[in-house]
C-alpha positions as CSV (number, residue, x, y, z in Angstrom):
1,K,0.5,3.4,40.6
2,T,-2.2,1.2,40.1
3,L,0.2,-1.6,40.6
4,E,1.1,-0.3,43.9
5,E,-2.4,0.0,45.2
6,P,-4.4,-2.3,42.5
7,P,-8.7,-1.8,43.0
8,P,-9.8,-4.9,45.3
9,R,-10.4,-8.3,43.8
10,T,-8.1,-7.1,40.8
11,Y,-5.7,-9.0,38.8
12,L,-3.3,-7.4,36.7
13,L,-1.3,-9.5,33.7
14,L,1.4,-7.7,32.3
15,L,3.2,-9.8,29.0
16,T,6.5,-9.2,27.7
17,T,8.9,-11.1,26.1
18,R,11.7,-8.8,26.9
19,L,11.7,-8.8,30.9
20,D,15.2,-7.2,31.1
21,R,13.7,-3.9,29.6
22,L,10.8,-3.7,32.4
23,L,11.9,-0.9,35.3
24,P,13.2,-2.4,38.5
25,T,10.2,-1.1,40.2
26,I,7.7,-2.8,37.9
27,R,9.3,-6.0,38.5
28,S,9.8,-6.1,42.0
29,R,5.8,-5.3,42.2
30,C,5.1,-8.3,40.2
31,Q,5.2,-12.2,40.3
32,Q,6.8,-13.9,37.4
33,V,5.5,-16.5,35.6
34,A,7.1,-17.7,32.5
35,F,5.1,-19.6,29.9
36,G,7.2,-21.5,27.4
37,P,7.2,-23.0,23.8
38,L,5.4,-26.1,23.7
39,D,7.0,-29.2,22.7
40,P,6.8,-30.5,19.0
41,R,4.0,-33.3,20.4
42,A,2.1,-30.7,21.9
43,M,2.4,-28.5,19.1
44,Q,1.2,-31.3,16.3
45,A,-2.0,-32.2,18.4
46,W,-2.4,-28.5,18.5
47,L,-2.4,-28.0,15.0
48,D,-4.3,-31.3,14.4
49,G,-7.4,-29.8,16.4
50,D,-7.2,-26.3,15.4
51,G,-7.9,-26.6,11.7
52,L,-5.3,-25.0,9.9
53,L,-5.5,-26.0,6.3
54,A,-1.4,-25.9,6.1
55,S,-0.4,-29.5,4.9
56,G,2.6,-31.2,3.7
57,P,5.8,-28.9,3.2
58,E,4.1,-25.9,4.6
59,R,2.8,-27.4,7.7
60,D,6.7,-28.7,8.3
61,W,7.7,-25.4,7.6
62,I,5.2,-23.8,9.9
63,L,6.2,-25.8,13.1
64,Q,9.7,-24.8,12.7
65,F,8.7,-21.2,12.2
66,A,6.3,-21.5,15.3
67,E,9.0,-23.1,17.6
68,G,6.5,-24.0,19.6
69,S,4.2,-21.0,19.8
70,P,0.6,-21.8,18.5
71,G,0.5,-17.9,18.0
72,A,3.0,-17.8,15.6
73,A,1.9,-20.7,13.9
74,V,-1.9,-19.0,13.2
75,A,0.0,-15.7,11.8
76,A,2.6,-17.6,9.3
77,A,-0.7,-19.7,8.2
78,R,-2.9,-16.8,7.6
79,Q,-0.2,-13.9,6.3
80,G,1.1,-17.1,3.6
81,L,4.8,-16.6,5.3
82,H,5.5,-20.0,3.9
83,A,5.6,-18.2,0.5
84,W,7.9,-15.3,2.0
85,W,10.1,-17.8,2.8
86,K,9.9,-19.7,-0.5
87,D,10.8,-16.2,-2.3
88,F,13.5,-15.2,0.1
89,Q,15.4,-18.1,1.2
90,P,17.3,-18.1,-2.3
91,D,18.8,-15.0,-1.1
92,F,19.5,-16.1,2.4
93,L,21.6,-18.3,0.9
94,R,23.2,-15.9,-1.8
95,M,24.5,-13.8,1.3
96,D,25.7,-17.0,3.1
97,R,28.0,-17.0,-0.3
98,A,29.1,-13.3,0.4
99,T,26.9,-12.8,-2.7
100,L,25.2,-9.4,-2.4
101,P,21.1,-9.9,-3.6
102,G,20.4,-7.0,-5.7
103,G,17.1,-5.0,-4.4
104,L,16.7,-7.5,-1.6
105,A,16.5,-4.7,1.3
106,E,13.7,-2.8,-0.7
107,R,11.7,-6.2,-1.3
108,L,12.0,-7.3,2.3
109,H,10.5,-3.7,3.2
110,E,7.9,-4.0,0.4
111,R,6.8,-7.1,1.9
112,A,6.7,-6.4,5.2
113,A,4.8,-2.6,4.2
114,D,2.2,-4.8,2.6
115,L,1.6,-6.8,5.8
116,A,1.4,-4.2,7.9
117,E,-1.2,-2.6,5.3
118,S,-3.7,-5.3,5.1
119,I,-3.8,-5.1,9.0
120,V,-4.3,-1.7,9.4
121,K,-6.6,-1.1,6.9
122,P,-9.8,-3.2,7.9
123,N,-9.5,-1.7,11.6
124,E,-9.4,2.1,11.9
125,Y,-8.1,1.4,15.5
126,A,-5.0,-0.5,14.3
127,S,-1.4,1.0,14.7
128,K,0.1,1.7,12.1
129,E,3.3,1.8,14.0
130,A,3.1,-1.6,15.4
131,A,1.9,-3.4,12.3
132,N,5.3,-2.2,10.8
133,R,6.8,-3.2,13.3
134,L,5.5,-6.4,13.3
135,G,6.4,-7.1,9.5
136,L,10.0,-6.2,10.1
137,S,9.7,-8.5,13.3
138,I,8.8,-11.3,11.0
139,V,11.9,-10.7,8.4
140,A,14.0,-10.9,11.7
141,R,12.1,-14.1,12.8
142,M,12.4,-15.8,9.4
143,A,16.1,-15.0,8.7
144,G,16.7,-16.3,12.3
145,L,15.2,-19.9,11.1
146,H,17.7,-19.6,8.1
147,L,20.5,-19.3,10.1
148,R,19.7,-21.8,13.0
149,Q,19.5,-24.2,10.3
150,R,22.8,-23.3,8.7
151,L,24.4,-23.4,12.1
152,A,23.2,-26.6,13.1
153,S,24.1,-28.1,9.7
154,A,27.7,-26.5,10.0
155,S,28.3,-28.0,13.8
156,L,27.0,-31.5,12.2
157,A,29.8,-31.0,9.8
158,D,32.2,-30.1,12.4
159,D,32.7,-27.1,9.7
160,A,34.4,-24.3,12.5
161,T,34.1,-21.4,9.6
162,A,30.7,-22.4,8.7
163,M,29.9,-22.2,12.3
164,G,31.8,-19.1,12.8
165,Q,30.3,-17.2,9.8
166,A,26.4,-18.5,10.9
167,L,27.2,-17.0,14.3
168,G,27.9,-13.6,12.4
169,A,25.1,-13.2,10.4
170,I,23.5,-14.4,13.2
171,E,24.7,-11.2,15.4
172,C,23.6,-8.9,12.2
173,V,19.7,-10.2,12.6
174,E,20.4,-9.4,16.6
175,R,21.4,-5.8,15.3
176,F,18.7,-5.5,12.9
177,D,16.2,-6.6,15.6
178,D,17.6,-3.7,18.3
179,N,17.4,-0.8,14.9
180,V,13.6,-1.9,14.3
181,R,13.1,-1.6,18.4
182,G,15.1,2.0,18.2
183,N,13.0,3.2,15.4
184,V,16.0,3.2,12.7
185,N,14.3,4.1,9.5
186,P,13.2,0.3,7.9
187,K,14.7,1.0,5.0
188,L,17.9,1.6,6.4
189,A,17.8,-1.4,8.7
190,L,17.1,-3.6,6.1
191,A,20.3,-2.3,4.0
192,A,22.4,-2.6,7.0
193,L,21.3,-6.3,7.6
194,V,21.8,-7.1,3.7
195,A,24.7,-5.5,3.8
196,E,26.2,-6.6,7.6
197,W,25.0,-10.5,6.5
198,T,26.8,-10.6,3.3
199,D,30.0,-9.2,4.9
200,S,30.1,-11.7,7.2
201,A,30.1,-14.4,5.3
202,R,33.7,-13.0,4.2
203,V,35.1,-13.4,7.6
204,P,36.9,-16.3,8.4
205,A,36.0,-18.0,11.7
206,G,38.0,-16.5,15.1
207,A,38.3,-13.2,12.8
208,A,37.6,-10.3,14.4
209,R,34.4,-8.4,13.3
């Protein structure tokens, strides 16, 4: 009702990363304005002026992780996500080789839960559910970064099998993201992600999954 008849001189800004999830009646009443990622040069300039303390390999990694999003860059620096990357990428590589890393789902859940706790504890009005989803979304984003790098490497090598396996793993991350949005138990969602990703490395390119 507020969208249909807003008060005079009022502008309502609705932000979403999933336009397809908005009701048609909402979309029809709004003017769409797309906000795209910053290009690499603009991100470099923004980092130079923002005062983030990251440097060297950590700074380079943050730029890759952020994908043109200053907000993601700030979150990565403040939450120490480069340390996550160094801890978990070896396990990502094991799953790429169809080797199941023992206890990975539990460790991912613990790290995501610790992040959620650090957000909720100092702010009594913070949503625990939203904080938990943020922690899990970081897991998905980090896995996505690893797999995009893997896919790019396989493409440069013209390795069809490796490309097919990387795409299969990316589908696993997409299912994990859907499970998180669907309020599937986080531990079960993470366990499924680890198992499916590992299994995807055993599927030859072009084979049915």
